[in-house]
All heavy atoms as an XYZ file, in Angstrom:
969
protein
N       0.847     -1.242      0.023
C      -0.061     -0.009     -0.026
C       0.904      1.265      0.061
O       1.771      1.396      0.892
C      -0.935     -0.007      1.221
C      -1.829      1.153      1.321
S      -2.649      1.225      2.936
C      -3.817     -0.100      2.784
N       0.678      2.143     -0.913
C       1.564      3.349     -1.208
C       1.492      4.279      0.094
O       2.367      5.052      0.250
C       1.273      3.992     -2.454
C       0.047      4.668     -2.560
C      -0.125      5.430     -3.931
C      -1.387      6.220     -3.941
N      -1.471      6.915     -5.156
N       0.343      4.303      0.741
C       0.069      5.265      1.818
C       1.054      5.014      3.016
O       1.467      5.843      3.764
C      -1.339      5.278      2.232
C      -1.653      6.489      3.198
C      -1.726      4.020      2.902
C      -1.682      7.760      2.550
N       1.517      3.742      3.226
C       2.329      3.374      4.392
C       3.586      4.173      4.514
O       3.874      4.565      5.559
C       2.593      1.931      4.362
C       1.404      0.973      4.577
C       0.691      1.329      5.970
O       1.363      1.564      6.928
O      -0.558      1.405      5.973
N       4.214      4.494      3.440
C       5.490      5.255      3.547
C       5.266      6.685      3.981
O       6.167      7.273      4.525
C       6.147      5.321      2.113
C       6.696      4.064      1.653
C       7.542      4.124      0.399
N       7.232      5.307     -0.334
C       7.436      5.354     -1.648
N       7.964      4.430     -2.247
N       7.106      6.508     -2.318
N       4.127      7.236      3.823
C       3.900      8.629      4.168
C       2.825      8.849      5.133
O       2.435     10.005      5.417
C       3.434      9.435      2.863
O       2.371      8.717      2.225
C       4.625      9.381      1.827
N       2.306      7.781      5.656
C       1.165      7.879      6.645
C       1.461      8.768      7.797
O       0.662      9.585      8.170
C       0.840      6.407      7.202
C      -0.390      6.339      7.890
C      -0.819      4.897      8.140
C      -2.225      4.774      8.618
N      -2.608      3.395      8.737
N       2.673      8.706      8.363
C       3.023      9.557      9.473
C       3.064     11.081      9.149
O       2.654     11.916      9.906
C       4.365      9.157     10.078
C       5.549      9.470      9.287
N       5.788      8.620      8.157
C       6.509     10.326      9.244
C       6.887      9.034      7.530
N       7.306     10.136      8.207
N       3.392     11.387      7.855
C       3.365     12.735      7.484
C       1.930     13.272      7.239
O       1.603     14.330      7.627
C       4.085     12.872      6.106
C       5.643     12.580      6.177
C       6.232     12.625      4.767
C       6.399     13.496      7.095
N       1.053     12.376      6.746
C      -0.286     12.788      6.631
C      -0.899     12.995      8.006
O      -1.793     13.847      8.199
C      -1.124     11.713      5.870
C      -0.918     11.911      4.296
C      -0.331     10.878      3.568
C      -1.463     13.038      3.661
C      -0.203     11.019      2.221
C      -1.358     13.188      2.289
C      -0.690     12.163      1.534
N      -0.553     12.099      8.911
C      -1.092     12.246     10.285
C      -0.639     13.546     10.858
O      -1.411     14.318     11.621
C      -0.673     11.063     11.171
C      -1.416     10.991     12.543
C      -2.912     10.994     12.326
O      -3.437     10.106     11.708
N      -3.511     11.938     12.978
N       0.651     13.992     10.653
C       1.011     15.243     11.113
C       0.301     16.421     10.569
O      -0.020     17.412     11.197
C       2.555     15.358     10.911
C       3.483     14.530     11.741
C       4.915     14.575     11.386
O       5.309     15.560     10.700
O       5.660     13.905     12.017
N      -0.047     16.315      9.207
C      -0.905     17.281      8.603
C      -2.245     17.326      9.261
O      -2.764     18.457      9.555
C      -1.032     17.042      7.076
C       0.277     17.301      6.418
C      -2.107     17.891      6.509
C       0.321     16.971      4.956
N      -2.877     16.293      9.597
C      -4.183     16.248     10.273
C      -4.048     16.863     11.677
O      -4.921     17.572     12.072
C      -4.700     14.835     10.358
C      -5.219     14.201      9.141
C      -5.762     12.744      9.347
C      -6.341     14.951      8.579
N      -2.893     16.609     12.374
C      -2.728     17.244     13.625
C      -2.656     18.790     13.550
O      -3.187     19.492     14.321
C      -1.451     16.716     14.304
C      -1.529     15.192     14.752
O      -2.658     14.719     14.793
N      -0.419     14.550     14.937
N      -1.985     19.198     12.494
C      -1.849     20.624     12.255
C      -3.220     21.334     11.936
O      -3.511     22.394     12.357
C      -0.869     20.935     11.172
O       0.487     20.670     11.594
N      -3.997     20.521     11.178
C      -5.381     21.021     10.779
C      -6.079     21.145     12.067
O      -6.866     22.159     12.294
C      -6.015     20.053      9.737
C      -5.357     20.187      8.410
C      -7.444     20.272      9.724
C      -5.758     19.197      7.342
N      -6.036     20.147     12.986
C      -6.762     20.326     14.246
C      -6.352     21.541     15.013
O      -7.133     22.286     15.636
C      -6.555     19.104     15.100
C      -7.354     17.867     14.568
O      -8.320     18.091     13.807
O      -6.968     16.714     14.931
N      -5.041     21.787     15.053
C      -4.470     22.958     15.758
C      -5.046     24.200     15.034
O      -5.477     25.174     15.855
C      -2.986     23.002     15.697
C      -2.335     21.987     16.598
C      -2.620     22.164     18.007
O      -2.480     23.359     18.473
O      -2.866     21.230     18.757
N      -5.034     24.329     13.820
C      -5.614     25.516     13.125
C      -7.082     25.761     13.428
O      -7.589     26.852     13.776
C      -5.576     25.367     11.524
C      -4.022     25.463     11.178
C      -6.351     26.397     10.816
C      -3.691     25.113      9.737
N      -7.871     24.587     13.398
C      -9.269     24.664     13.752
C      -9.491     25.184     15.213
O     -10.354     26.018     15.520
C     -10.023     23.442     13.518
C     -10.113     23.128     12.031
C     -10.678     21.767     11.732
O     -10.525     20.792     12.636
O     -11.327     21.563     10.693
N      -8.645     24.701     16.082
C      -8.735     25.125     17.525
C      -8.419     26.544     17.745
O      -9.079     27.269     18.447
C      -7.779     24.293     18.389
C      -8.300     22.826     18.594
O      -9.462     22.602     18.450
N      -7.446     21.931     18.839
N      -7.330     27.061     17.109
C      -6.947     28.470     17.111
C      -8.082     29.356     16.632
O      -8.442     30.400     17.169
C      -5.677     28.773     16.331
C      -4.438     28.349     17.156
C      -3.538     27.432     16.617
C      -4.103     28.968     18.408
C      -2.317     27.038     17.298
C      -2.984     28.559     19.103
C      -2.136     27.631     18.523
N      -8.633     28.987     15.500
C      -9.728     29.797     14.931
C     -10.885     29.890     15.781
O     -11.523     30.930     15.931
C     -10.028     29.214     13.501
C     -10.888     30.206     12.659
O     -10.375     31.303     12.471
N     -11.994     29.787     12.167
N     -11.237     28.773     16.485
C     -12.320     28.664     17.426
C     -12.071     29.654     18.531
O     -12.886     30.409     18.959
C     -12.576     27.296     17.888
C     -13.631     27.153     18.966
C     -14.988     27.297     18.657
C     -13.233     27.040     20.247
C     -15.996     27.186     19.620
C     -14.233     26.980     21.268
C     -15.558     27.108     20.967
N     -10.855     29.547     19.136
C     -10.522     30.331     20.378
C     -10.477     31.826     19.955
O     -10.939     32.704     20.861
C      -9.143     29.926     20.825
C      -9.165     28.564     21.604
C      -7.759     28.100     21.934
C     -10.025     28.484     22.750
N     -10.089     32.168     18.783
C      -9.989     33.586     18.389
C     -11.414     34.191     18.394
O     -11.681     35.219     18.845
C      -9.328     33.724     16.987
C      -7.806     33.492     17.112
C      -9.681     35.055     16.312
C      -7.135     33.404     15.818
N     -12.371     33.385     17.788
C     -13.718     33.883     17.786
C     -14.391     33.967     19.125
O     -15.159     34.883     19.464
C     -14.581     32.875     16.940
C     -14.253     33.089     15.431
C     -15.161     32.226     14.584
C     -14.953     32.557     13.192
N     -15.973     31.959     12.289
N     -14.015     32.991     20.038
C     -14.577     32.998     21.407
C     -14.055     34.094     22.322
O     -14.756     34.731     23.048
C     -14.242     31.597     22.029
C     -15.060     30.461     21.485
C     -16.570     30.553     21.785
O     -16.940     30.830     22.897
O     -17.339     30.534     20.854
N     -12.706     34.370     22.182
C     -12.166     35.321     23.126
C     -12.297     36.748     22.807
O     -12.329     37.581     23.631
C     -10.632     34.998     23.316
C     -10.384     33.683     23.925
C      -9.048     33.589     24.378
N      -8.844     32.248     25.002
C      -7.746     31.871     25.605
N      -6.754     32.714     25.641
N      -7.662     30.727     26.234
N     -12.291     37.095     21.470
C     -12.458     38.426     20.945
C     -11.487     39.402     21.779
O     -11.821     40.395     22.262
C     -13.886     38.883     21.220
C     -14.178     40.157     20.378
O     -13.519     40.392     19.378
N     -15.265     40.844     20.793
N     -10.144     38.944     21.635
C      -9.180     39.682     22.361
C      -8.100     39.965     21.273
O      -7.460     39.131     20.711
C      -8.453     38.837     23.503
C      -7.321     39.387     24.140
O      -6.894     40.444     23.712
O      -6.861     38.858     25.147
N      -7.813     41.285     20.995
C      -6.918     41.658     19.940
C      -5.536     41.083     20.056
O      -4.936     40.528     19.147
C      -6.809     43.166     19.747
C      -6.047     43.555     18.548
C      -6.076     45.114     18.484
O      -7.112     45.795     18.732
O      -5.057     45.695     17.925
N      -4.955     41.088     21.253
C      -3.585     40.520     21.509
C      -3.603     39.011     21.207
O      -2.733     38.541     20.578
C      -3.122     40.749     22.888
C      -1.753     40.321     23.172
C      -1.301     40.618     24.611
C       0.067     40.049     24.821
N       0.514     40.377     26.237
N      -4.648     38.355     21.713
C      -4.707     36.889     21.520
C      -4.985     36.554     20.018
O      -4.439     35.630     19.517
C      -5.761     36.248     22.345
C      -5.867     34.739     22.233
C      -5.016     33.986     22.969
C      -6.660     34.063     21.369
C      -4.887     32.610     22.917
C      -6.684     32.749     21.154
C      -5.811     31.993     21.936
O      -5.739     30.636     21.832
N      -5.749     37.403     19.333
C      -6.026     37.266     17.959
C      -4.693     37.188     17.173
O      -4.530     36.379     16.314
C      -6.947     38.362     17.397
C      -8.324     38.193     17.809
O      -8.727     37.292     18.566
O      -9.186     39.130     17.460
N      -3.899     38.155     17.400
C      -2.518     38.289     16.654
C      -1.761     36.948     16.892
O      -1.166     36.454     15.951
C      -1.833     39.535     17.129
C      -2.361     40.796     16.635
C      -1.535     41.965     17.085
C      -2.132     43.323     16.584
N      -1.430     44.450     17.063
N      -1.639     36.530     18.126
C      -0.903     35.289     18.486
C      -1.572     34.144     17.735
O      -0.859     33.220     17.194
C      -0.794     35.102     19.940
C      -0.017     36.105     20.709
S       0.127     35.944     22.489
C      -1.066     34.822     23.025
N      -2.872     34.098     17.758
C      -3.613     32.936     17.116
C      -3.412     32.865     15.651
O      -3.216     31.823     15.066
N      -3.458     34.092     15.060
C      -3.283     34.180     13.546
C      -1.826     33.777     13.233
O      -1.582     33.151     12.175
C      -3.675     35.570     13.030
C      -5.129     35.734     12.956
C      -5.760     36.713     13.630
C      -5.913     34.918     12.048
C      -7.174     36.841     13.552
C      -7.202     35.065     11.985
C      -7.911     36.049     12.717
N      -0.929     34.158     14.053
C       0.476     33.787     13.754
C       0.620     32.344     13.951
O       1.370     31.693     13.078
C       1.408     34.612     14.640
C       1.491     36.097     14.516
C       2.856     36.485     13.991
N       3.200     37.874     14.041
C       2.520     38.779     13.476
N       1.384     38.561     12.879
N       2.877     40.042     13.511
N       0.014     31.773     14.935
C       0.095     30.280     15.140
C      -0.542     29.600     13.853
O      -0.038     28.543     13.421
C      -0.596     29.907     16.435
N      -1.637     30.083     13.375
C      -2.244     29.426     12.229
C      -1.410     29.576     11.051
O      -1.198     28.628     10.236
C      -3.657     30.039     11.929
C      -4.677     29.580     12.939
S      -6.373     29.969     12.404
C      -6.421     31.803     12.457
N      -0.652     30.716     10.875
C       0.201     30.841      9.734
C       1.381     29.816      9.800
O       1.718     29.202      8.748
C       0.810     32.209      9.730
C      -0.245     33.262      9.255
C       0.239     34.714      9.373
O       1.432     35.001      9.818
O      -0.431     35.663      8.997
N       1.898     29.636     11.012
C       2.954     28.659     11.238
C       2.462     27.183     10.881
O       3.273     26.484     10.236
C       3.422     28.690     12.672
C       4.414     29.840     12.942
C       5.120     29.660     14.283
N       4.208     29.375     15.394
C       3.650     30.353     16.160
N       3.891     31.616     15.922
N       2.840     30.045     17.163
N       1.255     26.907     11.313
C       0.714     25.563     11.004
C       0.536     25.366      9.425
O       0.772     24.311      8.943
C      -0.591     25.359     11.706
C      -0.426     25.210     13.246
C       0.380     24.044     13.708
O       0.544     23.053     13.000
O       0.946     24.217     14.790
N       0.121     26.479      8.777
C      -0.077     26.396      7.274
C       1.307     26.130      6.586
O       1.480     25.328      5.705
C      -0.741     27.638      6.797
C      -2.208     27.616      7.186
C      -0.587     27.760      5.263
C      -2.945     28.916      6.997
N       2.360     26.851      7.137
C       3.659     26.676      6.591
C       4.143     25.185      6.894
O       4.743     24.624      5.948
C       4.583     27.674      7.145
C       4.389     29.092      6.644
C       5.272     30.085      7.364
C       4.904     31.440      6.924
N       5.670     32.479      7.482
N       3.785     24.722      7.980
C       4.216     23.367      8.406
C       3.580     22.328      7.459
O       4.154     21.391      6.970
C       3.912     23.086      9.900
C       4.275     21.637     10.245
C       5.490     21.354     10.572
C       3.250     20.686     10.400
C       5.909     20.017     10.920
C       3.564     19.412     10.740
C       4.903     19.101     11.047
N       2.228     22.512      7.210
C       1.505     21.616      6.363
C       2.160     21.665      4.985
O       2.378     20.581      4.249
C       0.059     21.967      6.299
C      -0.616     21.708      7.621
C      -0.721     21.238      5.121
C      -2.067     22.176      7.692
N       2.460     22.765      4.464
C       3.091     22.984      3.145
C       4.393     22.194      3.093
O       4.761     21.474      2.103
C       3.250     24.419      2.834
O       3.826     24.630      1.567
N       5.181     22.386      4.146
C       6.500     21.659      4.185
C       6.376     20.094      4.222
O       7.046     19.394      3.504
C       7.326     22.078      5.354
N       5.348     19.720      4.968
C       5.110     18.190      5.062
C       4.585     17.769      3.687
O       4.953     16.600      3.224
C       4.015     17.929      6.091
C       4.482     18.090      7.484
C       5.725     17.419      7.805
O       6.863     17.747      7.351
N       5.610     16.403      8.651
N       3.727     18.463      2.981
C       3.260     18.111      1.693
C       4.522     17.928      0.719
O       4.548     17.099     -0.133
C       2.275     19.100      1.174
C       1.839     18.793     -0.303
C       2.029     19.423     -1.381
C       1.113     17.596     -0.604
N       1.499     18.815     -2.517
C       0.828     17.659     -2.028
C       0.480     16.546      0.100
C       0.104     16.685     -2.677
C      -0.242     15.583     -0.665
C      -0.379     15.655     -1.973
N       5.452     18.831      0.768
C       6.633     18.833     -0.087
C       7.395     17.510      0.234
O       7.892     16.827     -0.699
C       7.550     19.981      0.079
C       6.943     21.300     -0.486
C       6.627     21.146     -1.967
O       7.386     20.666     -2.699
O       5.498     21.551     -2.319
N       7.530     17.095      1.519
C       8.165     15.800      1.830
C       7.418     14.695      1.292
O       8.017     13.686      0.791
C       8.272     15.723      3.378
C       9.298     16.690      3.945
C       9.364     16.595      5.518
N       9.845     15.279      5.817
C       9.722     14.645      7.079
N       9.134     15.408      8.013
N      10.199     13.486      7.309
N       6.061     14.744      1.379
C       5.250     13.629      0.797
C       5.456     13.496     -0.697
O       5.675     12.429     -1.258
C       3.833     13.848      1.128
C       3.488     13.624      2.577
C       2.853     12.944      0.243
C       2.179     14.126      3.111
N       5.465     14.679     -1.396
C       5.701     14.673     -2.799
C       7.078     14.120     -3.273
O       7.234     13.540     -4.392
C       5.481     16.097     -3.424
C       4.101     16.661     -3.235
C       3.067     15.957     -3.959
N       3.176     16.224     -5.371
C       2.401     15.775     -6.357
N       1.468     14.883     -6.001
N       2.621     16.016     -7.573
N       8.018     14.423     -2.473
C       9.372     13.853     -2.762
C       9.393     12.379     -2.661
O      10.086     11.672     -3.351
C      10.406     14.406     -1.784
C      10.733     15.898     -1.981
C      11.573     16.504     -0.909
O      11.959     15.733      0.022
O      11.880     17.655     -0.947
N       8.548     11.765     -1.806
C       8.496     10.353     -1.540
C       7.584      9.727     -2.655
O       7.832      8.583     -3.109
C       8.038     10.006     -0.217
C       8.933     10.502      0.971
S       8.093     10.305      2.512
C       8.991      9.092      3.251
N       6.500     10.320     -2.951
C       5.542      9.803     -3.814
C       4.699     10.796     -4.485
O       3.946     11.554     -3.809
C       4.653      8.751     -3.060
C       3.773      7.938     -3.938
O       3.503      8.202     -5.156
O       3.538      6.806     -3.455
N       4.697     10.939     -5.871
C       4.053     11.921     -6.505
C       2.667     11.567     -6.985
O       1.955     12.388     -7.619
C       4.917     12.434     -7.718
O       5.026     11.365     -8.641
C       6.166     12.962     -7.438
N       2.202     10.396     -6.651
C       0.956      9.928     -7.101
C      -0.287     10.354     -6.339
O      -1.400     10.078     -6.764
C       0.919      8.390     -7.241
C       1.963      7.906     -8.241
C       1.831      6.388     -8.392
O       0.854      5.811     -8.051
O       2.922      5.811     -8.855
N      -0.065     10.977     -5.115
C      -1.271     11.331     -4.315
C      -1.923     12.541     -4.924
O      -1.386     13.488     -5.465
C      -0.720     11.808     -2.910
C      -0.256     10.602     -2.158
C       1.064     10.551     -1.856
C      -1.096      9.604     -1.691
C       1.568      9.515     -1.039
C      -0.685      8.581     -0.897
C       0.719      8.490     -0.678
N      -3.264     12.416     -4.930
C      -4.152     13.499     -5.570
C      -5.075     14.039     -4.435
O      -6.026     13.480     -3.973
C      -4.928     12.977     -6.706
C      -5.779     14.020     -7.343
O      -5.459     15.196     -7.283
N      -6.796     13.593     -8.034
N      -4.625     15.201     -3.973
C      -5.458     15.944     -2.899
C      -5.651     17.375     -3.437
O      -4.886     18.263     -3.260
C      -4.676     15.934     -1.602
C      -4.380     14.552     -1.165
C      -5.435     16.702     -0.623
C      -3.580     14.509      0.105
N      -6.721     17.581     -4.234
C      -7.017     18.834     -4.864
C      -7.072     20.069     -3.851
O      -6.628     21.100     -4.156
C      -8.398     18.636     -5.504
C      -8.550     17.223     -5.743
C      -7.812     16.589     -4.628
N      -7.572     19.773     -2.643
C      -7.653     20.924     -1.705
C      -6.305     21.500     -1.227
O      -6.272     22.659     -0.779
C      -8.562     20.528     -0.469
N      -5.325     20.723     -1.448
C      -3.947     21.138     -0.961
C      -3.445     22.358     -1.768
O      -2.695     23.195     -1.252
C      -2.932     20.030     -0.936
C      -1.647     20.309     -0.123
C      -2.450     19.661     -2.362
C      -1.886     20.260      1.344
N      -3.978     22.417     -3.027
C      -3.444     23.494     -3.960
C      -3.829     24.891     -3.370
O      -3.051     25.804     -3.416
C      -4.004     23.360     -5.279
C      -3.460     22.089     -5.978
O      -2.303     21.790     -5.739
N      -4.371     21.409     -6.667
N      -5.058     25.129     -2.730
C      -5.424     26.301     -2.168
C      -4.465     26.698     -0.919
O      -4.081     27.845     -0.759
C      -6.923     26.341     -1.697
C      -7.750     26.304     -3.003
O      -7.369     26.872     -4.022
N      -8.942     25.820     -2.830
N      -4.113     25.668     -0.153
C      -3.350     25.876      1.007
C      -1.992     26.283      0.452
O      -1.272     27.183      1.072
C      -3.279     24.629      1.874
C      -2.384     24.795      3.146
C      -3.056     24.383      4.357
C      -1.064     24.096      2.953
N      -1.395     25.713     -0.578
C      -0.143     26.026     -1.167
C      -0.029     27.438     -1.597
O       0.906     28.164     -1.392
C       0.341     24.956     -2.146
C       0.518     23.579     -1.707
C       0.775     22.601     -2.909
C       1.566     23.446     -0.622
N      -1.160     27.805     -2.259
C      -1.262     29.153     -2.763
C      -1.271     30.203     -1.559
O      -0.514     31.216     -1.587
C      -2.508     29.521     -3.555
C      -2.431     29.056     -5.037
C      -3.539     29.525     -5.779
N      -4.731     28.818     -5.642
C      -4.994     27.640     -6.177
N      -4.016     27.008     -6.928
N      -6.155     26.981     -5.943
N      -1.948     29.847     -0.460
C      -1.961     30.731      0.729
C      -0.598     30.769      1.276
O      -0.139     31.823      1.728
C      -2.985     30.190      1.659
C      -3.109     31.041      2.945
C      -3.472     32.504      2.695
C      -4.114     30.469      3.962
N       0.089     29.626      1.349
C       1.462     29.617      1.896
C       2.427     30.462      1.044
O       3.178     31.171      1.642
C       1.966     28.145      1.924
C       3.364     28.024      2.535
O       3.572     28.592      3.604
O       4.218     27.444      1.907
N       2.277     30.453     -0.260
C       3.182     31.366     -1.099
C       2.819     32.816     -0.793
O       3.715     33.602     -0.761
C       2.952     31.003     -2.550
C       3.653     29.787     -3.029
C       3.667     29.586     -4.534
N       2.410     29.474     -5.115
C       1.669     28.318     -5.216
N       2.188     27.210     -4.705
N       0.514     28.304     -5.821
N       1.546     33.097     -0.513
C       1.218     34.449     -0.200
C       1.800     34.893      1.129
O       2.282     35.956      1.317
C      -0.308     34.620     -0.189
C      -0.990     34.589     -1.532
S      -2.749     34.491     -1.565
C      -3.191     36.021     -0.763
N       1.779     33.980      2.099
C       2.374     34.217      3.378
C       3.890     34.478      3.318
O       4.401     35.329      4.022
C       2.146     33.055      4.428
C       0.636     32.933      4.912
C       0.479     31.625      5.596
C       0.121     34.088      5.702
N       4.515     33.781      2.411
C       5.974     33.876      2.262
C       6.296     35.127      1.492
O       7.518     35.645      1.560
C       6.528     32.700      1.486
C       6.518     31.401      2.269
C       7.051     30.269      1.531
C       6.843     28.928      2.379
N       7.235     27.754      1.488
N       5.419     35.728      0.779
C       5.692     36.910     -0.052
C       5.815     38.174      0.902
O       4.943     38.435      1.688
C       4.617     37.145     -1.110
O       4.745     38.320     -1.735
N       6.844     38.862      0.580
C       6.995     40.132      1.289
C       6.046     41.225      0.887
O       5.831     42.229      1.592
C       8.443     40.588      1.198
N       5.428     40.971     -0.306
C       4.605     42.081     -0.906
C       3.111     41.865     -0.575
O       2.377     42.800     -0.716
C       4.702     42.005     -2.382
C       6.137     42.248     -2.801
C       6.891     41.106     -3.401
C       6.702     43.472     -2.754
C       8.233     41.435     -3.748
C       8.092     43.707     -3.119
C       8.807     42.722     -3.606
O      10.022     42.920     -4.032
N       2.756     40.661     -0.092
C       1.316     40.540      0.210
C       1.106     40.253      1.703
O       1.831     39.405      2.299
C       0.836     39.215     -0.612
C       1.025     39.565     -2.101
C      -0.622     38.917     -0.303
C       0.680     38.214     -2.928
N       0.171     40.981      2.251
C      -0.146     40.770      3.706
C      -1.515     40.157      3.779
O      -2.438     40.578      3.239
C      -0.238     42.166      4.344
C      -0.674     42.103      5.796
C       0.569     42.307      6.638
N       0.195     41.789      7.991
C      -0.057     42.610      9.037
N       0.079     43.930      8.897
N      -0.376     42.081     10.195
N      -1.592     39.005      4.421
C      -2.787     38.293      4.667
C      -3.654     38.920      5.810
O      -3.113     38.970      6.874
C      -2.530     36.821      4.908
C      -1.630     36.246      3.812
C      -3.834     36.091      5.042
C      -2.317     36.243      2.395
N      -4.864     39.327      5.439
C      -5.727     39.868      6.559
C      -6.224     38.789      7.423
O      -6.409     37.558      6.967
C      -6.850     40.615      5.948
O      -7.778     39.738      5.350
N      -6.477     39.097      8.705
C      -7.074     37.942      9.529
C      -8.396     37.478      8.999
O      -8.735     36.296      9.154
C      -7.218     38.787     10.883
C      -6.136     39.811     10.856
C      -6.127     40.259      9.400
N      -9.193     38.375      8.373
C     -10.472     38.003      7.838
C     -10.260     36.929      6.655
O     -10.998     35.951      6.598
C     -11.165     39.254      7.280
C     -12.593     38.932      6.804
C     -13.312     40.205      6.387
C     -14.687     39.904      5.979
N     -15.416     41.106      5.629
N      -9.313     37.162      5.862
C      -8.987     36.230      4.783
C      -8.536     34.823      5.344
O      -8.963     33.801      4.916
C      -7.996     36.691      3.801
C      -7.464     35.755      2.716
C      -8.568     35.518      1.713
C      -6.290     36.332      2.014
N      -7.700     34.967      6.321
C      -7.131     33.673      6.922
C      -8.293     32.962      7.647
O      -8.413     31.679      7.462
C      -6.120     34.027      7.962
C      -5.273     32.840      8.569
C      -4.740     31.975      7.451
C      -4.176     33.272      9.503
N      -9.134     33.678      8.349
C     -10.239     32.982      9.019
C     -11.231     32.346      7.996
O     -11.725     31.235      8.206
C     -10.928     33.997      9.927
O     -12.042     33.383     10.633
N     -11.523     33.089      6.947
C     -12.333     32.614      5.837
C     -11.750     31.270      5.216
O     -12.467     30.316      5.029
C     -12.589     33.660      4.837
O     -13.291     33.119      3.711
N     -10.471     31.314      5.049
C      -9.762     30.125      4.422
C      -9.914     28.954      5.454
O     -10.199     27.875      5.021
C      -8.292     30.468      4.241
C      -7.540     29.261      3.749
C      -7.543     28.957      2.417
C      -6.904     28.438      4.583
C      -6.821     27.861      1.964
C      -6.164     27.312      4.145
C      -6.112     26.917      2.841
N      -9.644     29.143      6.734
C      -9.814     28.144      7.670
C     -11.183     27.526      7.671
O     -11.394     26.314      7.750
C      -9.376     28.638      9.066
C      -9.725     27.617     10.142
C      -7.888     28.988      9.111
N     -12.213     28.344      7.646
C     -13.574     27.892      7.755
C     -14.046     27.217      6.431
O     -14.891     26.294      6.506
C     -14.431     29.084      8.045
C     -14.310     29.581      9.407
C     -15.056     30.869      9.798
O     -15.806     31.263      8.960
O     -14.731     31.426     10.848
N     -13.554     27.660      5.326
C     -14.030     27.161      4.008
C     -13.184     26.035      3.413
O     -13.709     25.162      2.727
C     -14.263     28.307      3.007
C     -15.313     29.267      3.567
O     -16.407     28.883      3.915
N     -15.014     30.596      3.440
N     -11.879     26.177      3.566
C     -10.901     25.266      2.787
C     -10.374     24.162      3.691
O     -10.199     23.001      3.269
C      -9.800     26.018      2.263
C     -10.242     27.160      1.297
C     -10.840     26.599      0.021
O     -10.522     25.468     -0.479
O     -11.717     27.243     -0.537
N     -10.132     24.432      4.928
C      -9.494     23.483      5.807
C     -10.466     22.238      5.970
O      -9.907     21.089      5.962
C      -9.122     24.087      7.128
C      -7.899     25.026      6.988
C      -8.817     23.042      8.213
C      -6.610     24.333      6.586
N     -11.709     22.352      6.139
C     -12.567     21.160      6.364
C     -12.471     20.249      5.046
O     -12.425     19.042      5.251
C     -14.000     21.771      6.550
C     -13.813     23.060      7.044
C     -12.440     23.618      6.410
N     -12.419     20.824      3.913
C     -12.300     20.047      2.650
C     -10.956     19.276      2.630
O     -10.946     18.185      2.382
C     -12.440     20.987      1.474
C     -13.885     21.670      1.387
C     -12.184     20.196      0.151
C     -13.958     22.724      0.436
N      -9.916     20.028      3.033
C      -8.651     19.381      2.966
C      -8.543     18.236      4.045
O      -8.060     17.138      3.727
C      -7.567     20.415      3.303
C      -6.025     19.944      3.446
C      -5.612     19.268      2.237
C      -5.093     21.018      3.831
N      -9.101     18.435      5.151
C      -9.213     17.425      6.188
C      -9.882     16.199      5.761
O      -9.442     15.147      5.973
C      -9.853     18.045      7.474
C      -9.808     17.163      8.655
C     -10.426     17.777      9.844
C     -10.283     17.023     11.145
N     -10.798     17.717     12.311
N     -10.970     16.424      5.182
C     -11.821     15.252      4.574
C     -11.049     14.531      3.559
O     -11.080     13.304      3.572
C     -13.139     15.726      3.986
O     -13.922     16.512      5.096
C     -14.026     14.666      3.495
N     -10.426     15.171      2.644
C      -9.652     14.483      1.576
C      -8.534     13.653      2.133
O      -8.232     12.559      1.725
C      -9.162     15.482      0.613
C     -10.165     16.075     -0.250
C      -9.721     17.196     -1.266
O      -8.471     17.360     -1.279
O     -10.469     17.646     -2.078
N      -7.807     14.260      3.217
C      -6.744     13.425      3.816
C      -7.214     12.295      4.589
O      -6.742     11.153      4.569
C      -5.828     14.414      4.635
C      -5.142     15.377      3.724
C      -4.794     13.546      5.536
C      -4.285     16.466      4.423
N      -8.381     12.481      5.362
C      -8.963     11.369      6.112
C      -9.413     10.266      5.154
O      -9.216      9.117      5.491
C     -10.068     11.883      6.953
C      -9.572     12.735      8.234
C     -10.677     13.346      8.954
O     -11.799     13.496      8.376
O     -10.494     13.650     10.128
N     -10.005     10.637      4.049
C     -10.397      9.575      3.127
C      -9.216      8.833      2.547
O      -9.352      7.638      2.387
C     -11.211     10.265      1.930
C     -12.647     10.682      2.379
C     -13.334     11.437      1.305
O     -12.792     11.599      0.199
O     -14.471     11.826      1.565
N      -8.133      9.553      2.307
C      -6.957      8.893      1.852
C      -6.364      7.950      2.859
O      -6.022      6.786      2.626
C      -5.887      9.908      1.414
C      -4.577      9.471      0.848
C      -4.903      8.853     -0.555
C      -3.620     10.563      0.768
N      -6.300      8.449      4.139
C      -5.730      7.646      5.136
C      -6.521      6.474      5.611
O      -6.069      5.345      5.745
C      -5.442      8.513      6.387
C      -4.189      9.326      6.441
C      -4.165     10.183      7.648
C      -3.002      8.407      6.429
N      -7.779      6.748      5.856
C      -8.634      5.730      6.447
C      -9.590      5.016      5.362
O     -10.190      3.992      5.761
C      -9.524      6.352      7.511
C      -8.622      7.109      8.491
C      -8.906      8.517      8.762
C      -7.651      6.525      9.168
C      -8.090      9.254      9.640
C      -6.791      7.214     10.062
C      -7.018      8.458     10.283
O      -6.340      9.323     11.170
N      -9.761      5.568      4.158
C     -10.531      5.026      3.222
C      -9.832      3.873      2.403
O     -10.524      3.171      1.687
N      -8.547      3.760      2.496
C      -7.760      2.841      1.698
C      -7.404      1.575      2.657
O      -6.613      1.643      3.511
C      -6.469      3.309      1.252
C      -6.516      3.915     -0.094
C      -5.138      4.253     -0.595
O      -4.093      3.570     -0.190
O      -4.980      5.116     -1.376
N      -8.200      0.563      2.585
C      -7.903     -0.654      3.319
C      -7.883     -1.892      2.516
O      -8.389     -1.954      1.451
C      -8.862     -0.829      4.447
C      -8.715      0.167      5.607
O      -7.539      0.538      5.854
O      -9.653      0.511      6.283
């Protein structure tokens, strides 16, 4: 099974997705500007981590097809760009709209192949 070589990396991505979802939830609950900044920075770090893990997966096996990862990779490139500043509203919207799709696709890949 091709997933076995990269299973731990996909699991790390799922862990990061959980962290992103938790930070987004806490930001909405606390409504604290200082905490918001820390939470958004933490979500940005997790997005960068997911992007790095995806690159490791692609180096090991290029056959995985996860369409939702492309939006995350675009966002990661924007985060890395010195010319583009990501607004908290855009990041929160991404987390709410794109992250659940990515999570589902990875879970289907991990747990749907038996």
